[in-house]
Backbone as a printed PyTorch tensor [residue, N CA C, xyz], in Angstrom:
tensor([[[  0.8380,  -1.1820,   0.0000],
         [  0.0000,   0.0000,   0.0000],
         [  0.8800,   1.2400,   0.0000]],

        [[  0.4610,   2.2400,  -0.7130],
         [  1.1360,   3.5240,  -0.6970],
         [  0.2800,   4.5010,   0.0910]],

        [[  0.8970,   5.5270,   0.5970],
         [  0.1150,   6.5650,   1.2580],
         [  0.4940,   7.8940,   0.6640]],

        [[ -0.4510,   8.7990,   0.6690],
         [ -0.2000,  10.1250,   0.1290],
         [ -0.7590,  11.1450,   1.1030]],

        [[  0.0790,  12.0580,   1.5690],
         [ -0.4410,  13.0910,   2.4600],
         [ -1.3860,  14.0100,   1.6930]],

        [[ -2.4660,  14.4170,   2.3190],
         [ -3.4010,  15.3240,   1.6630],
         [ -2.8240,  16.7230,   1.5370]],

        [[ -1.9070,  17.0920,   2.3810],
         [ -1.2590,  18.3910,   2.2960],
         [  0.2090,  18.1350,   2.0200]],

        [[  0.6400,  18.3090,   0.7640],
         [  1.9990,  17.9100,   0.4260],
         [  2.7690,  18.9540,  -0.3560]],

        [[  2.2880,  20.1630,  -0.4300],
         [  3.0230,  21.1660,  -1.1880],
         [  3.2720,  22.3710,  -0.2950]],

        [[  4.4620,  22.8630,  -0.3550],
         [  4.8400,  24.0330,   0.4150],
         [  5.5440,  24.9900,  -0.5210]],

        [[  5.2170,  26.2610,  -0.4110],
         [  5.8610,  27.2620,  -1.2530],
         [  7.1510,  27.6950,  -0.5800]],

        [[  8.2080,  27.7490,  -1.3640],
         [  9.5240,  28.1130,  -0.8610],
         [  9.9180,  29.4410,  -1.4700]],

        [[ 10.1690,  30.4370,  -0.6340],
         [ 10.6180,  31.7450,  -1.1100],
         [ 12.1420,  31.7470,  -1.1320]],

        [[ 12.7060,  31.9970,  -2.2970],
         [ 14.1510,  32.0620,  -2.4210],
         [ 14.6130,  33.4960,  -2.3050]],

        [[ 15.8720,  33.6860,  -1.9670],
         [ 16.4020,  35.0380,  -1.7720],
         [ 16.3630,  35.8660,  -3.0510]],

        [[ 16.2500,  35.2310,  -4.2060],
         [ 16.1810,  35.9610,  -5.4720],
         [ 14.7960,  36.5420,  -5.7120]],

        [[ 13.8280,  36.1980,  -4.8680],
         [ 12.4640,  36.6550,  -5.0860],
         [ 11.6570,  35.6680,  -5.9070]],

        [[ 12.3030,  34.6500,  -6.4230],
         [ 11.6290,  33.6300,  -7.2000],
         [ 10.7820,  32.7860,  -6.2660]],

        [[  9.5740,  32.4690,  -6.6940],
         [  8.7030,  31.6050,  -5.9080],
         [  8.5910,  30.2900,  -6.6440]],

        [[  8.8650,  29.2070,  -5.9400],
         [  8.6730,  27.9000,  -6.5630],
         [  8.0320,  26.9700,  -5.5560]],

        [[  7.3420,  25.9940,  -6.0610],
         [  6.6880,  25.0390,  -5.1770],
         [  7.4400,  23.7250,  -5.2310]],

        [[  7.5310,  23.0940,  -4.1020],
         [  8.1530,  21.7870,  -4.0140],
         [  7.1680,  20.8480,  -3.3430]],

        [[  7.0730,  19.6250,  -3.8250],
         [  6.3290,  18.6130,  -3.1060],
         [  7.1260,  18.2950,  -1.8610]],

        [[  6.4260,  18.0840,  -0.7810],
         [  7.0840,  17.7200,   0.4750],
         [  6.4380,  16.4550,   0.9990]],

        [[  7.2730,  15.5870,   1.5190],
         [  6.8150,  14.3610,   2.1370],
         [  7.4890,  14.2840,   3.4930]],

        [[  6.6940,  14.1970,   4.5380],
         [  7.2220,  14.1960,   5.9090],
         [  8.1380,  15.3890,   6.1330]],

        [[  7.7790,  16.5500,   5.5580],
         [  8.5220,  17.7830,   5.7550],
         [  9.7650,  17.9330,   4.8960]],

        [[ 10.0830,  16.9350,   4.0960],
         [ 11.2850,  16.9920,   3.2630],
         [ 10.9030,  17.2470,   1.8080]],

        [[ 11.6980,  18.1020,   1.1340],
         [ 11.4380,  18.4440,  -0.2590],
         [ 11.5950,  17.2120,  -1.1360]],

        [[ 10.6300,  17.0090,  -2.0020],
         [ 10.6850,  15.9500,  -3.0050],
         [ 10.7340,  16.6500,  -4.3570]],

        [[ 11.8470,  16.5780,  -5.0790],
         [ 11.9370,  17.2790,  -6.3550],
         [ 10.9620,  16.7020,  -7.3880]],

        [[ 10.7050,  17.4880,  -8.4270],
         [  9.8640,  17.0000,  -9.5120],
         [ 10.3830,  15.6540, -10.0080]],

        [[  9.4610,  14.8040, -10.3470],
         [  9.7520,  13.5070, -10.9500],
         [  8.8910,  13.4140, -12.1960]],

        [[  9.0610,  12.3990, -13.0100],
         [  8.1650,  12.2800, -14.1640],
         [  6.6890,  12.2190, -13.7790]],

        [[  6.3710,  11.6990, -12.5990],
         [  4.9730,  11.5210, -12.2000],
         [  4.4470,  12.6020, -11.2590]],

        [[  5.3050,  13.4920, -10.7670],
         [  4.8850,  14.5710,  -9.8680],
         [  5.5610,  15.8600, -10.3160]],

        [[  4.7500,  16.8280, -10.7240],
         [  5.2650,  18.0890, -11.2670],
         [  4.6220,  19.2600, -10.5590]],

        [[  5.3430,  20.3850, -10.5470],
         [  4.7750,  21.5970,  -9.9680],
         [  5.2860,  22.8200, -10.6960]],

        [[  4.4840,  23.8790, -10.6280],
         [  4.8320,  25.1930, -11.1790],
         [  4.1570,  26.2230, -10.2810]],

        [[  4.9670,  26.9450,  -9.5100],
         [  4.3720,  27.8600,  -8.5430],
         [  3.5920,  27.0620,  -7.5170]],

        [[  2.3970,  27.5210,  -7.2040],
         [  1.5580,  26.8250,  -6.2210],
         [  0.8330,  25.6200,  -6.8060]],

        [[  0.8520,  25.4650,  -8.1150],
         [  0.1070,  24.4070,  -8.8030],
         [  0.9660,  23.1510,  -8.8970]],

        [[  0.4270,  22.0280,  -8.4500],
         [  1.1630,  20.7720,  -8.5160],
         [  0.2470,  19.6070,  -8.8150]],

        [[  0.7910,  18.5990,  -9.4860],
         [  0.0230,  17.4080,  -9.8350],
         [  0.8540,  16.1570,  -9.5800]],

        [[  0.1600,  15.0730,  -9.2620],
         [  0.7720,  13.7550,  -9.1310],
         [ -0.1140,  12.7680,  -9.8790]],

        [[  0.4880,  12.0100, -10.7950],
         [ -0.2250,  10.9630, -11.5310],
         [ -0.0170,   9.6420, -10.8080]],

        [[ -1.1150,   8.9410, -10.5440],
         [ -1.0840,   7.6860,  -9.8060],
         [ -1.7900,   6.6150, -10.6220]],

        [[ -1.2310,   5.4130, -10.6280],
         [ -1.8940,   4.2380, -11.1950],
         [ -2.2650,   3.3240, -10.0470]],

        [[ -3.5190,   2.8960, -10.0200],
         [ -3.9850,   2.0200,  -8.9510],
         [ -4.6880,   0.8040,  -9.5300]],

        [[ -4.5190,  -0.3140,  -8.8520],
         [ -5.2190,  -1.5350,  -9.2460],
         [ -6.4650,  -1.7500,  -8.3870]],

        [[ -6.7120,  -0.8250,  -7.4570],
         [ -7.8870,  -0.9160,  -6.5860],
         [ -8.5420,   0.4590,  -6.4790]],

        [[ -9.1100,   0.9430,  -7.5960],
         [ -9.6780,   2.3000,  -7.5760],
         [-10.8230,   2.4680,  -6.5920]],

        [[-11.6530,   1.4460,  -6.4190],
         [-12.7760,   1.5830,  -5.4780],
         [-12.2690,   1.8380,  -4.0700]],

        [[-11.1790,   1.1720,  -3.6960],
         [-10.6000,   1.4000,  -2.3700],
         [-10.0180,   2.8110,  -2.2620]],

        [[ -9.3720,   3.2780,  -3.3230],
         [ -8.8220,   4.6340,  -3.3090],
         [ -9.9430,   5.6520,  -3.1300]],

        [[-11.0280,   5.5170,  -3.9130],
         [-12.1320,   6.4720,  -3.8280],
         [-12.8000,   6.4190,  -2.4500]],

        [[-12.9560,   5.2220,  -1.8930],
         [-13.5530,   5.1020,  -0.5580],
         [-12.6470,   5.7450,   0.4940]],

        [[-11.3420,   5.5160,   0.3990],
         [-10.3970,   6.1120,   1.3530],
         [-10.4110,   7.6280,   1.2360]],

        [[-10.5800,   8.1270,   0.0120],
         [-10.5760,   9.5830,  -0.1960],
         [-11.7400,  10.2440,   0.5220]],

        [[-12.8590,   9.5660,   0.6360],
         [-14.0550,  10.1260,   1.2660],
         [-13.9650,  10.1710,   2.7840]],

        [[-13.0030,   9.4620,   3.3580],
         [-12.8590,   9.4430,   4.8140],
         [-12.0410,  10.6470,   5.2620]],

        [[-12.3840,  11.2410,   6.4090],
         [-11.5940,  12.3740,   6.9030],
         [-10.2070,  11.9230,   7.3470]],

        [[ -9.2840,  12.8490,   7.2850],
         [ -7.9260,  12.5610,   7.7340],
         [ -6.9080,  13.2520,   6.8500]],

        [[ -5.6750,  13.2960,   7.3090],
         [ -4.6140,  13.9840,   6.5800],
         [ -3.9420,  13.0920,   5.5480]],

        [[ -4.0900,  11.7820,   5.6390],
         [ -3.4370,  10.8760,   4.7010],
         [ -4.4230,   9.8180,   4.2470]],

        [[ -4.1680,   9.2810,   3.0500],
         [ -4.9480,   8.1450,   2.5950],
         [ -3.9880,   7.0340,   2.2120]],

        [[ -4.4600,   5.8120,   2.3450],
         [ -3.7200,   4.6550,   1.8800],
         [ -4.3770,   4.1780,   0.6030]],

        [[ -3.5680,   3.8060,  -0.3770],
         [ -4.1170,   3.2850,  -1.6130],
         [ -3.1430,   2.2760,  -2.1870]],

        [[ -3.6370,   1.4370,  -3.0460],
         [ -2.8200,   0.4230,  -3.6940],
         [ -2.3150,   0.9850,  -5.0200]],

        [[ -1.0270,   1.2600,  -5.0780],
         [ -0.4050,   1.7240,  -6.3150],
         [  0.1000,   0.5040,  -7.0780]],

        [[  0.1720,   0.6150,  -8.3930],
         [  0.6520,  -0.5130,  -9.1830],
         [  1.5600,  -0.0470, -10.3050]],

        [[  2.4530,  -0.9150, -10.6940],
         [  3.2880,  -0.7000, -11.8810],
         [  3.1010,  -1.8560, -12.8550]],

        [[  2.0850,  -2.6850, -12.5840],
         [  1.8090,  -3.8500, -13.4150],
         [  0.3280,  -3.8940, -13.7670]],

        [[  0.0500,  -4.2380, -15.0200],
         [ -1.3330,  -4.4720, -15.4480],
         [ -1.4010,  -5.8840, -16.0290]],

        [[ -2.2350,  -6.7130, -15.4230],
         [ -2.4280,  -8.0600, -15.9360],
         [ -3.4760,  -8.0170, -17.0390]],

        [[ -3.2030,  -8.7430, -18.1130],
         [ -4.1180,  -8.7610, -19.2500],
         [ -5.5480,  -9.0390, -18.7710]],

        [[ -6.4860,  -8.1640, -19.1920],
         [ -7.8970,  -8.3350, -18.8830],
         [ -8.3360,  -7.7990, -17.5250]],

        [[ -7.3960,  -7.3420, -16.7080],
         [ -7.7350,  -6.8500, -15.3630],
         [ -7.5020,  -5.3380, -15.3270]],

        [[ -8.5440,  -4.5510, -15.0420],
         [ -8.4130,  -3.0960, -15.1190],
         [ -7.5110,  -2.4890, -14.0400]],

        [[ -6.8400,  -1.4130, -14.4460],
         [ -6.1940,  -0.4970, -13.5160],
         [ -6.7260,   0.8940, -13.8510]],

        [[ -6.4010,   1.8880, -13.0450],
         [ -6.9300,   3.2300, -13.2860],
         [ -5.8600,   4.2860, -13.0290]],

        [[ -5.8710,   5.3100, -13.8830],
         [ -5.0050,   6.4810, -13.7140],
         [ -5.8420,   7.6080, -13.1300]],

        [[ -5.3210,   8.2400, -12.0620],
         [ -5.9640,   9.3950, -11.4440],
         [ -4.8980,  10.4490, -11.1760]],

        [[ -5.3350,  11.6810, -10.9580],
         [ -4.4150,  12.7730, -10.6460],
         [ -4.7990,  13.3780,  -9.3020]],

        [[ -3.8120,  13.5430,  -8.4330],
         [ -3.9460,  14.3560,  -7.2400],
         [ -3.3680,  15.7180,  -7.5760]],

        [[ -3.9640,  16.7910,  -7.0460],
         [ -3.4660,  18.1260,  -7.3780],
         [ -3.6250,  19.0780,  -6.2110]],

        [[ -2.8910,  20.1740,  -6.2880],
         [ -2.9910,  21.2860,  -5.3420],
         [ -2.8670,  22.5840,  -6.1250]],

        [[ -3.4030,  23.6500,  -5.5680],
         [ -3.0980,  24.9900,  -6.0330],
         [ -3.7110,  25.4450,  -7.3400]],

        [[ -4.8900,  24.9430,  -7.7420],
         [ -5.5070,  25.5100,  -8.9430],
         [ -5.9300,  26.9520,  -8.6270]],

        [[ -5.7660,  27.8230,  -9.6010],
         [ -6.0350,  29.2450,  -9.3940],
         [ -7.5300,  29.5250,  -9.5020]],

        [[ -8.1360,  30.1050,  -8.4620],
         [ -9.5640,  30.4080,  -8.5390],
         [ -9.8230,  31.7000,  -9.3030]],

        [[-11.0320,  31.7970,  -9.8630],
         [-11.4640,  33.0360, -10.5070],
         [-12.0950,  33.9530,  -9.4540]],

        [[-12.7770,  35.0060,  -9.8900],
         [-13.3820,  35.9720,  -8.9620],
         [-14.4460,  35.3220,  -8.0680]],

        [[-15.0640,  34.2300,  -8.5280],
         [-16.0650,  33.5170,  -7.7340],
         [-15.4220,  32.4680,  -6.8220]],

        [[-14.0850,  32.3390,  -6.9030],
         [-13.3860,  31.3600,  -6.0760],
         [-13.3660,  29.9680,  -6.6630]],

        [[-13.6890,  29.8540,  -7.9650],
         [-13.7810,  28.5410,  -8.6030],
         [-12.6160,  28.2930,  -9.5580]],

        [[-12.2360,  27.0340,  -9.6770],
         [-11.1540,  26.6280, -10.5830],
         [-11.7090,  26.2380, -11.9480]],

        [[-10.8250,  26.2230, -12.9370],
         [-11.1390,  25.7230, -14.2760],
         [ -9.9060,  24.9660, -14.7520]],

        [[ -9.8490,  23.6860, -14.3980],
         [ -8.6800,  22.8700, -14.7180],
         [ -9.1250,  21.5410, -15.3210]],

        [[ -8.4000,  21.1220, -16.3460],
         [ -8.7230,  19.8940, -17.0670],
         [ -7.5140,  18.9710, -17.0950]],

        [[ -7.7710,  17.7190, -17.4660],
         [ -6.6950,  16.7430, -17.6340],
         [ -6.9770,  15.9360, -18.8960]],

        [[ -5.9290,  15.6880, -19.6510],
         [ -6.0090,  14.8000, -20.8160],
         [ -5.0790,  13.6300, -20.5550]],

        [[ -5.6750,  12.4370, -20.5000],
         [ -4.9100,  11.2150, -20.3250],
         [ -4.6460,  10.6110, -21.7030]],

        [[ -3.4300,  10.1060, -21.8990],
         [ -3.0930,   9.4030, -23.1320],
         [ -2.1430,   8.2720, -22.7820]],

        [[ -2.3830,   7.1130, -23.3690],
         [ -1.5220,   5.9530, -23.1330],
         [ -0.7620,   5.6160, -24.4100]],

        [[  0.4270,   5.0320, -24.2150],
         [  1.3130,   4.6750, -25.3260],
         [  1.7910,   3.2420, -25.1530]],

        [[  1.8500,   2.5110, -26.2690],
         [  2.2740,   1.1140, -26.2740],
         [  3.7850,   1.0200, -26.0370]],

        [[  4.2780,  -0.2060, -25.8230],
         [  5.7170,  -0.3630, -25.6140],
         [  6.5830,   0.1800, -26.7620]],

        [[  6.0550,   0.2410, -27.9710],
         [  6.8490,   0.7890, -29.0830],
         [  6.6100,   2.2860, -29.2930]],

        [[  5.9080,   2.9270, -28.3390],
         [  5.7370,   4.3770, -28.3590],
         [  4.5530,   4.8950, -29.1530]],

        [[  3.7390,   4.0040, -29.7060],
         [  2.5710,   4.4370, -30.4740],
         [  1.4120,   4.7530, -29.5400]],

        [[  0.5910,   5.7150, -29.9500],
         [ -0.5960,   6.0610, -29.1900],
         [ -1.4880,   4.8260, -29.0670]],

        [[ -1.9900,   4.5900, -27.8580],
         [ -2.8070,   3.4080, -27.5750],
         [ -4.1890,   3.8800, -27.1750]],

        [[ -5.1450,   3.7290, -28.0870],
         [ -6.5090,   4.1900, -27.8180],
         [ -6.6260,   5.6930, -27.9700]],

        [[ -7.8370,   6.1740, -27.7710],
         [ -8.0990,   7.6070, -27.8710],
         [ -7.7230,   8.2990, -26.5660]],

        [[ -7.2850,   9.5620, -26.6650],
         [ -7.0460,  10.3080, -25.4250],
         [ -8.3590,  10.4680, -24.6560]],

        [[ -8.2580,  10.5810, -23.3550],
         [ -9.4230,  10.8060, -22.5010],
         [ -9.3230,  12.2210, -21.9550]],

        [[-10.2320,  13.0910, -22.3930],
         [-10.3130,  14.4610, -21.8780],
         [-11.2800,  14.4530, -20.7050]],

        [[-10.8100,  14.9480, -19.5630],
         [-11.6060,  14.8340, -18.3400],
         [-11.4890,  16.0980, -17.4920]],

        [[-12.4050,  16.1990, -16.5660],
         [-12.3840,  17.3040, -15.6090],
         [-11.3760,  17.0160, -14.5090]],

        [[-10.5000,  17.9820, -14.2790],
         [ -9.6790,  17.9370, -13.0760],
         [-10.5030,  18.5760, -11.9570]],

        [[-10.8970,  19.8650, -12.1780],
         [-11.6900,  20.6070, -11.1910],
         [-12.2690,  21.8130, -11.9210]],

        [[-13.5450,  21.7690, -12.2910],
         [-14.1730,  22.8340, -13.0720],
         [-15.4180,  23.3330, -12.3480]],

        [[-15.5080,  24.6660, -12.1670],
         [-16.6940,  25.2610, -11.5750],
         [-16.9110,  24.8910, -10.1190]],

        [[-15.8550,  24.4730,  -9.4660],
         [-15.9220,  24.1190,  -8.0520],
         [-15.0040,  25.0500,  -7.2780]],

        [[-15.3390,  25.2680,  -6.0160],
         [-14.4990,  26.1040,  -5.1640],
         [-13.0840,  25.5300,  -5.1180]],

        [[-12.1150,  26.4140,  -5.1870],
         [-10.7220,  25.9900,  -5.1150],
         [-10.4620,  25.3380,  -3.7620]],

        [[ -9.7160,  24.2250,  -3.7470],
         [ -9.3340,  23.6480,  -2.4630],
         [ -8.5150,  24.6570,  -1.6560]],

        [[ -8.4930,  24.5020,  -0.3470],
         [ -7.7320,  25.4010,   0.5150],
         [ -6.2440,  25.3680,   0.1920]],

        [[ -5.5410,  26.3790,   0.6680],
         [ -4.1060,  26.4770,   0.4090],
         [ -3.4160,  25.1810,   0.8260]],

        [[ -2.6180,  24.6490,  -0.0700],
         [ -1.8510,  23.4240,   0.1460],
         [ -2.7130,  22.1900,   0.3890]],

        [[ -4.0090,  22.2760,   0.1040],
         [ -4.8950,  21.1290,   0.2980],
         [ -4.9170,  20.2910,  -0.9670]],

        [[ -4.5310,  19.0410,  -0.8490],
         [ -4.5310,  18.1480,  -2.0000],
         [ -5.9530,  17.7270,  -2.3180]],

        [[ -6.2330,  17.5960,  -3.6150],
         [ -7.5590,  17.1860,  -4.0770],
         [ -7.3870,  16.0930,  -5.1170]],

        [[ -8.3590,  15.2130,  -5.2260],
         [ -8.3870,  14.1500,  -6.2200],
         [ -9.1520,  14.6240,  -7.4440]],

        [[ -8.6120,  14.3750,  -8.6180],
         [ -9.2780,  14.7860,  -9.8580],
         [-10.6650,  14.1680,  -9.9490]],

        [[-11.5650,  14.8830, -10.6160],
         [-12.9000,  14.3590, -10.8600],
         [-12.8130,  13.2410, -11.9030]],

        [[-12.0760,  13.4900, -12.9970],
         [-11.9690,  12.5310, -14.0920],
         [-10.7720,  11.6130, -13.9420]],

        [[-10.8910,  10.4300, -14.5270],
         [ -9.8180,   9.4470, -14.4830],
         [ -9.8140,   8.6610, -15.7890]],

        [[ -8.8850,   7.7390, -15.9260],
         [ -8.8220,   6.8960, -17.1200],
         [ -8.6660,   5.4420, -16.6990]],

        [[ -9.6280,   4.6200, -17.1130],
         [ -9.5180,   3.1820, -16.9090],
         [ -8.6330,   2.5840, -17.9920]],

        [[ -7.8630,   1.5800, -17.6270],
         [ -6.9170,   0.9420, -18.5350],
         [ -7.1010,  -0.5660, -18.4440]],

        [[ -7.2640,  -1.2280, -19.6020],
         [ -7.3330,  -2.6810, -19.6580],
         [ -6.4870,  -3.1440, -20.8360]],

        [[ -5.5510,  -4.0470, -20.5790],
         [ -4.7600,  -4.6590, -21.6390],
         [ -5.5680,  -5.8370, -22.1610]],

        [[ -6.0360,  -5.7220, -23.3950],
         [ -6.9050,  -6.7280, -23.9910],
         [ -6.0930,  -7.8000, -24.7180]],

        [[ -6.7440,  -8.9350, -25.0350],
         [ -6.0760,  -9.9300, -25.8750],
         [ -5.6560,  -9.2540, -27.1890]],

        [[ -4.4730,  -9.5400, -27.6380],
         [ -3.9770,  -8.9240, -28.8660],
         [ -3.1400,  -7.6790, -28.6130]],

        [[ -3.3070,  -7.0290, -27.4580],
         [ -2.4450,  -5.8940, -27.1190],
         [ -1.0620,  -6.4320, -26.7640]],

        [[ -0.0110,  -5.7280, -27.1550],
         [  1.3350,  -6.2240, -26.8350],
         [  1.6130,  -6.1630, -25.3380]],

        [[  2.4400,  -7.0620, -24.8780],
         [  2.9120,  -7.0260, -23.5030],
         [  4.1670,  -6.1640, -23.4700]],

        [[  4.5070,  -5.6410, -22.2980],
         [  5.7010,  -4.8200, -22.1730],
         [  5.4140,  -3.5410, -21.4130]],

        [[  6.3130,  -2.5700, -21.5670],
         [  6.2670,  -1.3270, -20.8070],
         [  5.4340,  -0.2650, -21.5370]],

        [[  4.3140,   0.1300, -20.9290],
         [  3.4270,   1.1680, -21.4420],
         [  3.6900,   2.4670, -20.6870]],

        [[  3.3220,   3.5760, -21.3080],
         [  3.4280,   4.8870, -20.6690],
         [  2.0560,   5.5480, -20.6490]],

        [[  1.6980,   6.1500, -19.5270],
         [  0.4810,   6.9520, -19.4010],
         [  0.9090,   8.3800, -19.1140]],

        [[  0.4050,   9.3200, -19.9200],
         [  0.6850,  10.7420, -19.6950],
         [ -0.5970,  11.4480, -19.2960]],

        [[ -0.4610,  12.3620, -18.3530],
         [ -1.5710,  13.2280, -17.9490],
         [ -1.1170,  14.6630, -18.1920]],

        [[ -1.7930,  15.3310, -19.1220],
         [ -1.5200,  16.7390, -19.3980],
         [ -2.5850,  17.5390, -18.6680]],

        [[ -2.1540,  18.2710, -17.6500],
         [ -3.0760,  18.9910, -16.7780],
         [ -2.9620,  20.4790, -17.0670]],

        [[ -4.1070,  21.1220, -17.3050],
         [ -4.1270,  22.5430, -17.6490],
         [ -4.9790,  23.3000, -16.6380]],

        [[ -4.3590,  24.2870, -15.9870],
         [ -5.0920,  25.2400, -15.1460],
         [ -5.3480,  26.4430, -16.0430]],

        [[ -6.5800,  26.5700, -16.5290],
         [ -6.8950,  27.6110, -17.5150],
         [ -6.8070,  29.0100, -16.9300]],

        [[ -7.1410,  29.1900, -15.6500],
         [ -7.0470,  30.5190, -15.0500],
         [ -5.5950,  30.9530, -14.8870]],

        [[ -4.7430,  30.0360, -14.4670],
         [ -3.3280,  30.3630, -14.2500],
         [ -2.5190,  30.3000, -15.5400]],

        [[ -3.1270,  29.7390, -16.5960],
         [ -2.4140,  29.5310, -17.8680],
         [ -1.1560,  28.7010, -17.6450]],

        [[ -1.3240,  27.6020, -16.8870],
         [ -0.2130,  26.6870, -16.6020],
         [ -0.5790,  25.2900, -17.0860]],

        [[  0.4160,  24.6200, -17.6670],
         [  0.2520,  23.2420, -18.1200],
         [  1.3650,  22.4040, -17.5060]],

        [[  0.9800,  21.2940, -16.9040],
         [  1.9420,  20.3510, -16.3400],
         [  1.6940,  18.9810, -16.9580]],

        [[  2.7690,  18.2930, -17.3050],
         [  2.6580,  16.9510, -17.8790],
         [  3.3540,  15.9750, -16.9380]],

        [[  2.5920,  15.0000, -16.4690],
         [  3.1280,  13.9560, -15.6040],
         [  2.9730,  12.6270, -16.3290]],

        [[  3.8970,  11.7150, -16.0760],
         [  3.7720,  10.4060, -16.7150],
         [  4.2070,   9.2910, -15.7810]],

        [[  3.5970,   8.1490, -16.0130],
         [  3.8970,   6.9230, -15.2690],
         [  4.0160,   5.7890, -16.2740]],

        [[  4.7260,   4.7600, -15.8850],
         [  4.8010,   3.5690, -16.7250],
         [  4.2240,   2.3880, -15.9610]],

        [[  3.7640,   1.4250, -16.7260],
         [  3.3490,   0.1480, -16.1550],
         [  3.7480,  -0.9610, -17.1180]],

        [[  3.9340,  -2.1430, -16.5800],
         [  4.2940,  -3.2900, -17.4010],
         [  3.0720,  -4.1570, -17.5790]],

        [[  2.7020,  -4.4220, -18.8290],
         [  1.5950,  -5.3060, -19.1450],
         [  2.1200,  -6.7370, -19.1910]],

        [[  1.4500,  -7.6110, -18.4350],
         [  1.8460,  -9.0190, -18.3480],
         [  0.6050,  -9.9030, -18.5590]],

        [[  0.8470, -11.1650, -18.8280],
         [ -0.2750, -12.1080, -18.9270],
         [ -0.9350, -12.2630, -17.5690]],

        [[ -2.2360, -12.4840, -17.5780],
         [ -2.9530, -12.7370, -16.3340],
         [ -2.5320, -14.0930, -15.7950]],

        [[ -2.7170, -14.2620, -14.4950],
         [ -2.4020, -15.5530, -13.8720],
         [ -3.2720, -16.6320, -14.5000]],

        [[ -2.7030, -17.8360, -14.6660],
         [ -3.4710, -18.9590, -15.2000],
         [ -4.5630, -19.3290, -14.2120]],

        [[ -5.7160, -19.7160, -14.7710],
         [ -6.8610, -20.0570, -13.8970],
         [ -6.8670, -21.5150, -13.5650]]])
């Protein structure tokens, strides 16, 4: 099981006057990775889970952290799901965000796999509190079907905060394998 703190971004003021955001875990800076990106107060984390129902149920419970099952493997015919956690979407005058996510998957040879999924990150909803992590509204289900190649796939999430005019791209990989014999 993996855990993710609900409050994981802290703004760091540098002596140059530059403002940058860093993901923090247990108070320690976690630099950008392919799957976790930030720009200013806006940050995103792309997660792949093999137990989305458990993740969604855990998200609804109060508390500062959630436990979820992260995966780097997809067994043929068994679904996994891509979701985005985010912080810092810029609110408009009504206090609402306008942020979207486009999920796209790529086969082991780098070709686009299926159609992109355009989804809501957070649209027309009150902005989460400062440094408060939120789970995207939209997600992408993934199933490796018979005939799909086995190997290392890539999932990209292109997240756009339309009010802030910021775009962040996060990516994760998973290995497609045959399902266990029955």
